[in-house]
C-alpha positions in Angstrom: 59.1 -70.3 62.7 56.0 -72.5 62.0 54.9 -72.2 65.7 55.3 -68.4 65.5 53.2 -68.3 62.3 50.5 -70.4 63.9 50.3 -68.2 67.0 50.2 -65.0 64.9 47.4 -66.3 62.6 45.4 -67.5 65.7 45.7 -64.1 67.4 44.7 -62.3 64.2 41.7 -64.6 63.7 40.5 -64.1 67.3 40.8 -60.3 67.0 39.1 -60.3 63.7 36.2 -62.4 64.9 35.5 -60.2 67.9 36.1 -56.8 66.2 33.7 -57.0 63.3 30.4 -58.3 62.1 30.8 -61.9 60.9 27.3 -62.2 59.3 24.6 -59.9 57.8 21.2 -61.5 58.7 18.3 -60.1 60.8 17.6 -63.7 61.8 20.8 -63.7 63.9 19.1 -61.3 66.4 17.4 -64.4 68.1 19.0 -66.3 71.0 22.8 -66.1 70.9 22.9 -65.7 67.1 23.1 -68.1 64.3 25.1 -71.3 64.7 28.1 -71.6 62.4 28.3 -75.0 60.7 29.9 -76.3 57.5 31.3 -73.0 56.3 34.7 -74.2 55.1 35.2 -74.2 51.3 35.2 -78.0 50.9 32.1 -78.9 53.0 30.2 -75.9 51.7 30.8 -77.0 48.1 29.4 -80.5 49.0 26.0 -79.3 50.1 27.2 -78.7 53.7 27.5 -82.5 54.2 30.2 -81.5 56.7 30.8 -84.7 58.7 31.0 -87.1 55.8 34.1 -86.1 53.7 37.0 -87.7 55.5 40.5 -88.4 54.0 44.1 -87.5 54.4 43.9 -84.2 52.4 41.8 -82.1 54.7 41.2 -81.1 58.3 37.6 -81.9 59.0 36.9 -79.9 62.1 33.2 -80.9 62.0 33.8 -84.6 62.8 36.3 -85.2 65.6 36.6 -88.9 64.6 38.6 -87.9 61.5 42.0 -86.7 62.7 43.9 -90.0 62.6 43.1 -90.4 58.9 46.0 -88.1 58.0 49.1 -89.6 56.5 52.0 -90.3 58.8 54.3 -87.4 59.1 51.9 -85.2 57.1 50.3 -82.5 59.4 47.8 -80.2 57.7 47.3 -76.5 58.3 43.9 -75.2 57.2 42.9 -71.5 56.9 39.6 -70.2 55.3 37.8 -67.0 54.6 34.2 -66.5 53.5 32.1 -63.8 51.9 28.4 -63.5 51.4 26.3 -61.1 49.3 22.6 -61.0 50.4 19.5 -59.3 48.9 16.7 -58.9 51.5 13.1 -58.3 50.4 10.0 -57.5 52.3 6.7 -55.8 51.3 8.1 -54.7 47.9 11.3 -53.1 49.4 14.8 -54.6 49.0 18.3 -54.0 50.3 21.6 -55.6 49.3 24.5 -56.1 51.7 27.8 -57.9 51.7 30.5 -59.1 54.1 33.8 -60.9 54.1 35.7 -62.3 57.1 38.2 -64.9 58.2 36.4 -68.2 59.0 38.7 -70.6 60.8 42.2 -71.8 61.5 43.1 -75.4 62.4 46.0 -77.8 62.4 45.8 -81.6 62.6 48.3 -84.5 62.6 48.3 -88.3 63.4 50.0 -89.6 66.5 51.5 -93.1 66.0 49.2 -95.6 64.4 45.9 -95.1 66.2 45.6 -91.5 67.3 45.1 -88.1 65.8 45.2 -84.6 67.3 43.8 -81.3 66.1 43.5 -77.8 67.5 42.4 -74.4 66.2 39.9 -71.6 66.3 36.5 -71.7 64.7 33.2 -69.7 64.9 30.4 -71.0 67.1 27.7 -68.4 66.7 27.4 -65.2 64.8 25.3 -62.0 65.0 25.1 -59.1 62.5 22.3 -57.0 61.2 21.0 -53.4 60.9 17.3 -52.4 60.4 15.8 -48.9 60.4 12.2 -48.0 60.8 10.2 -44.8 61.4 7.4 -44.5 63.9 5.0 -41.8 65.2 4.9 -41.4 69.0 2.4 -38.7 70.0 3.5 -35.6 68.0 7.1 -36.8 67.6 8.5 -38.9 64.7 11.1 -41.4 65.8 13.7 -43.2 63.8 14.5 -46.6 65.4 17.7 -48.4 64.3 18.1 -52.0 65.4 21.5 -53.5 65.0 23.5 -56.5 66.3 27.1 -57.6 66.2 29.6 -60.1 67.7 29.1 -63.7 68.6 31.0 -66.6 70.1 34.2 -68.3 68.9 35.6 -71.6 70.0 39.2 -72.5 70.7 39.2 -76.2 70.5 41.4 -79.3 70.9 40.3 -82.6 69.3 41.4 -86.2 69.8 40.7 -89.3 67.7 41.4 -92.9 68.4 40.8 -96.2 66.6 38.7 -98.8 68.4 39.1 -101.2 65.5 41.6 -101.2 62.6 41.9 -104.1 60.2 43.1 -104.3 56.6 39.6 -103.4 55.2 37.7 -102.2 58.3 38.2 -99.2 60.6 36.1 -97.9 63.4 37.2 -94.6 65.1 35.8 -92.3 67.8 36.8 -88.8 68.8 35.9 -85.7 70.7 36.3 -81.9 70.4 36.7 -80.0 73.6 36.5 -76.3 73.2 36.3 -73.0 75.1 33.7 -70.5 74.0 34.4 -66.8 74.3 33.0 -63.6 72.8 30.1 -61.2 73.2 26.9 -60.9 71.2 25.1 -57.5 71.2 21.6 -56.4 70.3 21.2 -52.6 70.2 18.4 -50.2 69.5 18.9 -46.5 68.8 15.9 -44.2 69.0 16.2 -40.6 67.7 13.8 -37.7 67.2 13.4 -36.7 63.6 13.5 -33.0 63.8 15.8 -30.8 61.6 18.5 -33.5 61.4 18.5 -33.8 65.2 20.0 -37.0 66.6 18.7 -36.5 70.2 17.4 -39.8 71.6 18.2 -42.9 73.6 20.1 -46.1 73.2 19.3 -49.6 74.6 22.2 -52.1 74.5 21.7 -55.7 75.5 24.6 -58.1 75.5 25.5 -61.7 76.3 29.2 -62.6 77.1 30.3 -66.2 76.7 32.8 -67.9 78.9 32.3 -71.7 78.9 33.5 -75.1 77.9 31.8 -77.0 75.1 32.2 -80.5 73.7 31.0 -82.7 70.9 31.5 -86.4 70.1 31.9 -88.2 66.8 32.4 -91.6 65.2 33.5 -93.0 61.8 33.1 -96.5 60.4 34.8 -97.4 57.1 34.6 -100.6 55.1 36.5 -101.4 51.9 34.9 -103.6 49.4 37.8 -104.7 47.3 40.1 -102.1 45.9 37.4 -100.1 44.1 34.7 -99.3 46.6 34.6 -97.8 50.1 31.6 -97.1 52.3 31.9 -94.7 55.3 29.3 -94.1 58.0 29.7 -91.1 60.3 27.9 -89.5 63.2 28.4 -86.5 65.4 26.5 -85.9 68.7 26.3 -82.5 70.5 24.5 -83.3 73.8 22.5 -80.7 75.7 24.9 -78.7 77.9 24.9 -75.5 79.9 26.9 -72.6 78.4 28.0 -70.3 81.1 27.2 -66.7 80.2 26.9 -63.2 81.6 24.1 -60.9 80.6 24.0 -57.1 80.7 21.8 -54.2 79.6 22.5 -50.5 79.5 20.2 -47.6 78.8 21.6 -44.3 77.6 20.4 -40.8 77.1 22.1 -39.5 73.9 22.6 -36.0 72.7 23.6 -37.7 69.5 22.8 -41.4 69.1 25.6 -41.6 66.5 28.3 -40.3 68.9 29.1 -42.6 71.9 30.8 -39.7 73.7 27.5 -38.0 74.1 25.9 -40.9 75.9 24.8 -40.6 79.6 24.0 -43.8 81.5 20.5 -44.0 82.8 20.4 -47.6 83.8 22.9 -50.4 83.8 23.1 -54.1 84.8 26.3 -55.8 84.0 27.8 -59.3 84.4 24.6 -61.0 85.6 25.8 -64.6 85.8 23.7 -67.4 84.3 23.7 -70.0 81.6 22.2 -71.0 78.2 20.8 -74.5 77.9 22.1 -75.6 74.5 19.8 -77.5 72.2 20.9 -81.1 71.7 21.6 -82.2 68.2 22.8 -85.2 66.2 24.0 -85.7 62.6 24.4 -89.0 60.7 26.0 -89.3 57.3 27.5 -91.6 54.7 29.9 -91.5 51.8 30.4 -94.0 49.1 33.5 -94.0 47.0 33.7 -95.7 43.6 37.1 -95.8 41.9 37.7 -96.8 38.3 40.9 -97.4 36.2 41.5 -97.1 32.5 44.3 -97.0 30.0 44.9 -93.7 28.3 48.0 -92.7 26.2 50.2 -95.5 27.6 49.3 -94.7 31.2 46.7 -95.7 33.7 44.0 -93.2 34.7 42.5 -93.6 38.2 39.3 -91.7 38.7 37.0 -91.5 41.7 33.3 -90.8 42.1 32.3 -89.8 45.7 28.7 -89.6 46.8 27.7 -88.4 50.2 24.8 -87.3 52.3 23.8 -86.4 55.9 20.8 -85.8 58.0 20.9 -83.7 61.1 18.3 -82.7 63.8 18.4 -80.1 66.5 15.8 -80.0 69.3 15.5 -76.2 69.7 12.5 -76.7 71.9 14.9 -77.4 74.7 16.9 -74.2 74.2 16.5 -71.8 77.2 18.3 -69.2 79.3 18.6 -68.8 83.0 19.7 -65.6 84.7 18.9 -64.5 88.2 17.2 -67.9 88.6 14.6 -67.0 86.1 14.2 -69.4 83.2 13.2 -68.1 79.8 12.0 -70.4 77.0 12.1 -69.0 73.5 9.4 -71.2 71.9 11.7 -72.3 69.1 10.9 -75.2 66.8 12.9 -78.4 66.2 14.9 -78.3 63.0 16.0 -80.9 60.4 18.6 -80.6 57.7 19.3 -82.8 54.7 22.6 -82.4 52.7 23.7 -84.2 49.5 27.1 -83.9 47.9 29.1 -85.3 45.0 32.8 -85.1 44.0 34.5 -86.2 40.9 38.3 -86.7 40.8 39.6 -87.5 37.3 42.9 -88.6 38.9 42.8 -89.3 42.6 46.2 -90.8 43.2 48.4 -88.6 45.5 51.9 -89.1 44.1 53.8 -90.1 41.1 51.0 -89.5 38.5 51.7 -87.5 35.4 48.4 -85.6 34.8 47.4 -82.4 33.2 46.0 -79.5 35.2 42.4 -80.3 34.7 42.8 -84.0 35.6 44.3 -83.0 39.0 41.3 -80.9 40.0 38.4 -82.1 42.2 35.0 -81.1 41.0 32.3 -80.7 43.7 28.5 -80.0 43.7 25.7 -80.4 46.3 22.3 -79.4 47.6 20.8 -78.8 51.0 17.6 -77.9 52.7 16.7 -77.2 56.3 14.2 -75.3 58.4 15.2 -72.7 60.9 14.0 -72.8 64.5 12.0 -69.5 64.4 9.1 -68.2 62.4 8.0 -65.1 60.5 4.5 -64.0 61.3 3.7 -67.6 62.2 5.2 -69.0 59.0 8.1 -71.4 59.1 11.4 -70.1 57.8 13.4 -72.4 55.7 16.6 -72.3 53.6 17.6 -74.2 50.5 20.9 -73.9 48.6 22.7 -75.3 45.6 26.4 -75.5 45.9 29.4 -76.2 43.7 33.2 -75.8 44.0 36.6 -77.0 43.0 39.7 -78.2 44.7 43.2 -77.7 43.2 46.0 -79.9 44.7 49.4 -78.2 45.0 51.5 -81.1 43.7 54.9 -79.3 44.0 57.3 -81.4 45.9 54.6 -84.1 46.2 52.7 -82.5 49.2 49.1 -82.7 50.2 48.6 -79.0 50.0 45.6 -77.6 48.1 43.5 -74.6 47.3 39.7 -74.9 47.6 36.8 -72.8 46.5 33.1 -73.3 47.4 30.1 -71.3 46.1 26.5 -71.4 47.4 23.4 -70.0 45.7 20.6 -70.0 48.2 17.4 -68.4 49.5 16.0 -68.1 53.0 12.6 -67.1 54.3 9.0 -68.1 54.7 8.3 -67.9 50.9 5.3 -65.6 51.6 5.1 -62.5 49.3 4.8 -60.1 52.2 7.3 -62.0 54.4 11.0 -61.4 55.0 13.0 -63.2 52.4 16.7 -63.4 51.5 18.6 -64.5 48.4 22.3 -64.8 48.7 25.6 -65.9 47.2 28.2 -67.4 49.5 31.8 -67.7 48.5 34.3 -69.7 50.6 38.0 -69.8 49.9 40.6 -71.8 51.8 44.1 -73.1 51.6 45.5 -76.3 53.2 49.2 -76.5 53.7 51.3 -79.6 54.3 55.0 -80.4 54.3 56.4 -82.1 51.2 56.7 -85.9 51.0 60.5 -85.4 51.3 60.1 -83.4 54.5 57.8 -85.5 56.6 57.5 -84.6 60.3 58.3 -86.9 63.2 60.6 -89.0 61.0 63.4 -90.7 62.8 66.7 -89.6 61.3 69.8 -91.8 61.0 73.4 -90.6 60.6 75.6 -92.3 58.1 
């Protein structure tokens, strides 16, 4: 039954990801779209410090060195959805849009003492926008509508192994191997403005992804007594070629809003080539401080968790090659700084009699980074303040939980006449695990 449910959810997620816009941002028109990172509800609530939060209660698909940290016999299923409401402003005009989609699905479980395995489906890049402008060409007025949709998804398998595991020290490495698939489309519709006429033309450009992709990670953890733990993490995504197919089709349209009225004027399909992926690396840390106190004849065990990460992507190396013609996009290198904090009034997993609010995990964070492209020569940056909450589902002593993350952010050049965005992001997810009395892979004995 569980296997059938996993397959069903995976198919639904893949169909959902390819059949709808998964983002609303004009910036996604560049390259192959916007990269999708740190969008699950836990990491998004911690300032997008995605690779640093590692424990047995979540599936961290952003750091492949984390999968063997799960409790023995306690596989985790993770499913998340996200929504975003954006207000775009430029030259005194504004527009508000919103979108809600399924984000990812993943499962992870430990294998014996030193290994961990994960698999699932997650977004790799996203494209989605629509812009309309009016221009005068000769004696004709034209309405140009620019739109984009689609992107790439990644079906992945991850493996983690310990290189060192002592009582207070652990060093693990891992890798995610994925297969990218999907299509990103840029489209322009031009129609003559004349008595509600929609006569015009359509130019549709697309990139189809069919390629393998990998990333590497490590995790070093050191306990200092029973109250303090320091964790150092890193993820490397080397430069690699993403096999792709590019196509462009020009149509004459009796009605640009009715695809059945299109007549093909020019078409090039399935031109094989590749995208040279920009190399990136991320380093992070987390520091856990645990305290104990006596309250009402019982012990209270609290945890303060501090984390941060720094990432850099050399987008100057990003390029495309089709028909043996290399195109460089002139992007800038990017840097991102993320900070996060989590407070757990009671962090013990089992056997603790706590009230509802003590069992929650309170999260907050901040991040800032610059995007690889510019607006009228001005650098585009994004900053965000995040917060969220995690609610363990303690029924039958399982590691299941419900998580919510909220981001308040802005993006743009900051110039008064530039293109700027203010947004609210909402991420919701659920993690499901078997109860402590129904552990998987347990050897049974008959009396």
